[in-house]
N, C-alpha and C positions, 0 to 999 in steps of 0.2 A: 503552649502547655507544656511544661518539658515532666515526664517521668518518677513517675517513686520508685524509692528504690521496692517495696512489693511487686508495685506494676512493670516494673523491668525484670525483676526475680522471675511471675506469673507467666509475663510471653515470650521471652527465652526458653525459657520452663515447655510452655508448647510448643516452639518451634524446631527443639531441639528432639522435640517426641515425633514431632511431623514427623522431620528426615528422621528417627530409628527406623520411624512407621514404612516408609512407603523404603525405606534397604532393608529391611529385613521378609514387605508385601513381594521383592525380584527374588529372578532371579539370581541375579552375584553374588559370589564365591567371598564371601567377605567379613571381615568378624569389627563388632560396632562394640566399645567401652564409650558406659556415658557413669566415670564421676568426677567427685567434685565439680560440675554444674562444667566442664569440659565433657562431648564427644567427640571418639576417636573412629573415625570410619579408615577399619587397611582393608586396599584389596586384596587381590587375589597375588597380583603384581609385589607386593609390597607395598604400593605408595598409599602416602594416609588425604584424611582430608579435616581437619581437627576446626570445632565453630568450640566455641569461649567467648563469654563472658565476660567484659572489659566493663567493670559496672562504675568505677568515678564514676565514666564516662558517657555512659548509660548506653554506653555501646555491644554489637554483638560482630567477631568479629573469626573470619575466616582464615585457614594458614589449607593454601594446595601450592599442587609442584608450581602451576603458573602464580603465582605469590600471595597479596594479606589483603585484605579483603578489608574494609570495615564497613558497619553495617547501620543503621540510624533507625529507630521505628517512626516509622511515616503514620501521624493516628488517624488521618484520613484518609487516607488506601488502607489503612492496617496492614501496612504488608514495611517488612525489612525492606531498606532501603541501598545498595552501595554511594558511601561518600566522596565516589572517585569516579564512575560511569555511572549515576543511577540508573544501577541493573538493581530490578530484584530478587532477593534471597533464591529464589526456586531457579531464576531461570542462573545463576552464574553456579551453581548448586550442580542441576543437569550439565552445564557445560561443560566440569570438573571431569565432571562422574565418567565422558563420554572424552576428556582427552585422558583422560589417567585409566581407567574399566574399558574402555576400547565402546559400550555399553549404550542408550539411547538411558532414560528414564527422567522423566513426570516426578517435580514435587507441585501438586496441583494448591495452590491455598499459598505456595508463599511470598 
């Protein structure tokens, strides 16, 4: 069963909110901007991670220094899963945060 447009937007909003909360609760020096469905994380060193919704494909895209990643929502597990590596969104965000900011940060429930 594919996601309806409303379900898709609700799921992306929830994922972006959880990402924002994890960064807000961390000790990292960064800036967060959420505008028009695009969440931009700017680290102290100038690097960025960008989460954006791709409505026609019902995907969540992540752009990081290490590349671009496309996530599909897996209803069975309730998680966003990378379509090329099967890596859950939370694991990818932990990895790119470590790579770009040099800090370990957990993204539970993602």
